[in-house]
MARNULUM-940910 format. One record per residue (C-alpha): residue in one letter; chain; x negated, y, z. Coordinates in nm, 2 decimals, padded with zeros to 4 digits. Layout:
# MARNULUM-940910
<type: a, mol: A, u: X, v: Y, w: Z>
...
This chain:
# MARNULUM-940910
<type: m, mol: A, u: 00.00, v: 00.00, w: 00.00>
<type: v, mol: A, u: -00.12, v: 00.35, w: -00.08>
<type: l, mol: A, u: -00.08, v: 00.63, w: 00.18>
<type: v, mol: A, u: 00.01, v: 00.96, w: 00.01>
<type: e, mol: A, u: 00.02, v: 01.26, w: 00.24>
<type: i, mol: A, u: 00.15, v: 01.60, w: 00.13>
<type: f, mol: A, u: 00.05, v: 01.89, w: 00.35>
<type: g, mol: A, u: 00.26, v: 02.20, w: 00.33>
<type: t, mol: A, u: 00.48, v: 02.43, w: 00.52>
<type: g, mol: A, u: 00.79, v: 02.37, w: 00.31>
<type: c, mol: A, u: 00.75, v: 02.64, w: 00.06>
<type: a, mol: A, u: 00.87, v: 02.61, w: -00.30>
<type: r, mol: A, u: 00.52, v: 02.48, w: -00.42>
<type: c, mol: A, u: 00.51, v: 02.23, w: -00.14>
<type: k, mol: A, u: 00.86, v: 02.10, w: -00.24>
<type: r, mol: A, u: 00.75, v: 02.08, w: -00.60>
<type: m, mol: A, u: 00.44, v: 01.88, w: -00.50>
<type: n, mol: A, u: 00.66, v: 01.64, w: -00.31>
<type: r, mol: A, u: 00.90, v: 01.60, w: -00.60>
<type: n, mol: A, u: 00.61, v: 01.54, w: -00.85>
<type: v, mol: A, u: 00.46, v: 01.28, w: -00.61>
<type: e, mol: A, u: 00.79, v: 01.10, w: -00.58>
<type: i, mol: A, u: 00.84, v: 01.09, w: -00.96>
<type: a, mol: A, u: 00.48, v: 00.97, w: -01.01>
<type: v, mol: A, u: 00.51, v: 00.69, w: -00.76>
<type: g, mol: A, u: 00.85, v: 00.59, w: -00.90>
<type: d, mol: A, u: 00.72, v: 00.59, w: -01.26>
<type: l, mol: A, u: 00.42, v: 00.38, w: -01.16>
<type: e, mol: A, u: 00.63, v: 00.15, w: -00.95>
<type: i, mol: A, u: 00.35, v: 00.13, w: -00.69>
<type: d, mol: A, u: 00.39, v: 00.04, w: -00.32>
<type: a, mol: A, u: 00.33, v: 00.38, w: -00.15>
<type: e, mol: A, u: 00.42, v: 00.55, w: 00.17>
<type: i, mol: A, u: 00.48, v: 00.92, w: 00.12>
<type: r, mol: A, u: 00.44, v: 01.14, w: 00.42>
<type: k, mol: A, u: 00.52, v: 01.51, w: 00.43>
<type: i, mol: A, u: 00.32, v: 01.69, w: 00.69>
<type: e, mol: A, u: 00.44, v: 02.03, w: 00.79>
<type: s, mol: A, u: 00.28, v: 02.08, w: 01.13>
<type: l, mol: A, u: 00.02, v: 02.35, w: 01.13>
<type: d, mol: A, u: -00.16, v: 02.17, w: 01.41>
<type: a, mol: A, u: -00.19, v: 01.86, w: 01.20>
<type: m, mol: A, u: -00.31, v: 02.06, w: 00.90>
<type: i, mol: A, u: -00.58, v: 02.23, w: 01.11>
<type: e, mol: A, u: -00.68, v: 01.90, w: 01.26>
<type: r, mol: A, u: -00.74, v: 01.75, w: 00.91>
<type: g, mol: A, u: -00.91, v: 02.06, w: 00.78>
<type: v, mol: A, u: -00.64, v: 02.17, w: 00.54>
<type: m, mol: A, u: -00.70, v: 02.54, w: 00.47>
<type: l, mol: A, u: -00.48, v: 02.58, w: 00.16>
<type: t, mol: A, u: -00.14, v: 02.44, w: 00.08>
<type: p, mol: A, u: -00.01, v: 02.24, w: -00.08>
<type: a, mol: A, u: -00.26, v: 01.97, w: -00.03>
<type: l, mol: A, u: -00.24, v: 01.61, w: -00.16>
<type: y, mol: A, u: -00.43, v: 01.33, w: 00.02>
<type: v, mol: A, u: -00.45, v: 00.97, w: -00.09>
<type: d, mol: A, u: -00.56, v: 00.71, w: 00.15>
<type: g, mol: A, u: -00.71, v: 00.99, w: 00.37>
<type: e, mol: A, u: -00.91, v: 01.16, w: 00.10>
<type: a, mol: A, u: -00.83, v: 01.51, w: -00.03>
<type: k, mol: A, u: -00.74, v: 01.50, w: -00.40>
<type: v, mol: A, u: -00.57, v: 01.83, w: -00.46>
<type: v, mol: A, u: -00.58, v: 02.15, w: -00.25>
<type: g, mol: A, u: -00.41, v: 02.48, w: -00.32>
<type: h, mol: A, u: -00.21, v: 02.40, w: -00.63>
<type: v, mol: A, u: 00.06, v: 02.17, w: -00.76>
<type: p, mol: A, u: -00.06, v: 01.91, w: -01.01>
<type: c, mol: A, u: 00.17, v: 01.79, w: -01.28>
<type: v, mol: A, u: 00.33, v: 01.44, w: -01.26>
<type: e, mol: A, u: 00.08, v: 01.30, w: -01.51>
<type: d, mol: A, u: -00.22, v: 01.43, w: -01.31>
<type: i, mol: A, u: -00.08, v: 01.27, w: -01.00>
<type: k, mol: A, u: -00.04, v: 00.94, w: -01.18>
<type: q, mol: A, u: -00.41, v: 00.95, w: -01.27>
<type: i, mol: A, u: -00.50, v: 01.03, w: -00.91>
<type: l, mol: A, u: -00.29, v: 00.74, w: -00.78>
<type: l, mol: A, u: -00.45, v: 00.50, w: -01.04>
<type: g, mol: A, u: -00.79, v: 00.62, w: -00.93>
<type: e, mol: A, u: -00.87, v: 00.78, w: -01.26>
<type: k, mol: A, u: -00.94, v: 01.13, w: -01.11>
């Protein structure tokens, strides 16, 4: 199972990131747990300074912008 974490405060970009991740996971039909993390304390603890941020299996993959669905697919497949 892949752990996908989306860090963000609930702004429009964070919601778009969440939607794009859900679409990518669904399209790839992979076993993934998607966690939305909105706690500022959790973000600080993990060193997230810009949102939205996308972590896959504990590793930062995207910080400060929203990737398109195709880019997220490549990240989940380990191609980026």
